[in-house]
N, C-alpha and C positions, 0 to 999 in steps of 0.2 A: 608633521604627520608623515609616517612612512609611505613610501610609494606601494601602492596596491595592485596587484595583477588580477585580471578578471577570472572568475571561476565558476563553474556551474554546479548547481545542487538541485535535485528534483524530488516531488512528491506526487503521487498520483492516485487516480481512478477512484476517485471519492476520497482522495487524500492530497495533499499539496505537492506541489513541484517547484523547486528553487534552484538558484545557483549561488556559490560562495565565492569569495575573494580572500587571499591571504597575504598578509603584510609580513613584517619581521616578526611579530609576536602573536601568539594564538588568539589574543583578543581581537585581532584585526580580521578575523574570519567573519565574513558577512553573507548573507544571501542576496544575491543581486536579481534574482528573478524566480517567481513563484507562481504556480498556477495549478489549478485542479479541474476536473469535470464537475458537472452537477451530480447530485446524488440521485441514484435511480430507485424507483420502487421495486420491491420483490417481484420478478416476473413482469415488470413494466417495460418502459419505452427502451431501456438499455439491455434488455433480456437477450438479444441476438449478438451482442458484443463479446467476441472471444476475449479471454483473459490478456492475450498479448496485444491484441488490437486496442483494447481499452487502455492498457497501460501507455502504449505508444502515443497516444493522443497528447497527454500533457507533457511526456518527455519531448516530443518533437516542439510542441508550443513554447516550452520554457525557454528553449534556445532561440527560436524565432523572435520571441519579444525582445531580446537584447542583440540580436543579429550576431550571434555567437555560432560558428560553424561546429558541427558534430566532432571534428577532429581535434578540437580544442578541450574536449572533455577526456581527462586522464583516466578516470575510472567510474563506473556506475555501481552504486549499492541500492538493491532494490528488495523491498519487503514483500514476501508473499506467505501469508499465514495460512493458506489451504491451496496445496497443489493439486487437490483432486478436481479442481474446476479447469484445470489446463487440459488442452488436447491430449498431450502425452504425459499421463498421470505419473509414470514411473520416474522418468528422467526429464522434467520439463526445462531444467536450466532456464528459469523464468527470467532472470535479469538480462541474460544474452538474447534470447529469442524477443524480448521486448525492445531492446536497444537496436536490433537489426531492423524490426519493423519501423522503428523512430527514424531510420536512416542513419544511424551512427555506425562508424567503421567497425568492421568485423574484427580489428586489431586491438579494439578498446577493451581492456579487462573489466570483469564485472563480478559482482557477487550477490547471489540471492540468499536471503536469510529468513529464518522463520522465528518469530516471537510473538505468534498469535496476534492478537489485536494491536499490538505496539510495534510490529514489524517495520512499517514504513518510518516510524519515528526513530526506531533503532537504526535503520539504514542511514539516515540524516546523520545520526550520532557517529557511526563508524566512518562516515565520509568525513566529518569534522575532525575526528581523531587521526585519520591518515593525513590530513593536511597540517594538522599540529605536529605530527611526527615528521614532517618534511619529505614524506614519500611521494606526495602528489601535489599539484598546485591547484586542481580544479576537480570536482566531482558533481555527479548528479545523484540525489538521494530521495527515494519516495517508495511508492507501493501501490498496488491495485488488489482489488477484491470483487468478486462477483458470485452471489449466492444463486443467482438466476441459472447459471451455467452448471450447478452442482450435479453430478450425476447420480444415479441410484446404483447400489452395489449388490450383487448377488455373490456371497463367498462360497469357496469350495467347488464352483461350477467346473473349473478346470479339470480337476481330477476325481470329483465324486460323480458328476453327472446327475440328472434327474429323470429317472424313468416312470415314476409313479408318486402322485402326492402333490401337495403345495410347494411352490417355490417362494421363499421368503426374500423380499427385497429390503435392503436397509437404507434409510436416509440419513446420511451424514449430518444433516441440519436438525435432525430431531434428537432431543437429549444430548447435546453436545457436551462431550466429556473426554477425560483421558480414559480410554477404554479400560485399562487395567486398574484404575484408581476411582476417582470420583466424578460425578457430573460438576461441570463449571459452576452451576447455581450453588450446589452444596458447598464447594470450595470458597465461594465468595461469602456464603454464609458464616463459615467458620472465621473467616478474616474479620468480618463486620462484629461478630461476637467478641473476638480477641481485642478489638479497638473500641468496643462500646458504641458502635454506630447502628442505630436502630431503624427500623423501617420507615417511620415518620420523617426522620431527617433525610433518608434516601429519596423519598417521594418529593419532599421540599426542595431538595437539591435539583432533581430531575425536572420539576416544573419550572424552576427558576432558570435552568439551562436552556430549556425551549423557549421560555419568554424572551431571554436575553438575545438567543439567535434570531427570533422573529424581529425584535426591535432593530438589531444589527443589520438584518436583511432589508427592512424597509428603509433604513437610513443609508442604504448603498455600500455598506462596509465591506461586502464580498464582491463587489462589481468588478474590481479590477483581478482579484484572485481567481475568479471562476471564469473559465473559457466558454465560448458560445459552442454548442454542439449541434450540429444539423444532423438529424435522423433521417436516413433515406426511407 
């Protein structure tokens, strides 16, 4: 067996967090630590958690579980599918601000990427690719999301002004879509039709998924993966 060095990978905020190792071949990349926060209900117990604070929780925990200091992390890959929930919407630099809150060195390179719902999984993927390429030995990969912190938007206010009449506020969570194209729901309908997947099958799959999760939860399958979160 090739000698393997310890490496970190992470997943967060309702998504997993982990750490990898790399030996001489790409197949030796492994996750050595993985953790996530519990899922929170919309506007529920986690509603006051800022995006960066939420992501820093598992990022810090994933290292603590294996006693790896932050300066051993070569790079952080962080998925952020919606920057509008960040305090600084325009230039959030979500990966960097999250790692700083997690106590990782400010000299650590980081990448924030947006691939909608699969942003965190893609972050893990790119971390693995960098290890395979020999660019780094360790990485944290994951992501965070919070709908409860989503702001309402008033467009044109800066230069139009509103001296008379109603002011329309836009909710980014309503009719989620590519603004210049189609609602996400219509896009998925097209894909379902293309591959012959009908509503009944989707409902059966959804029910089975919930049932499987319920059984796994009762059996304690997620006990080690999920961190305890104390809410002030």
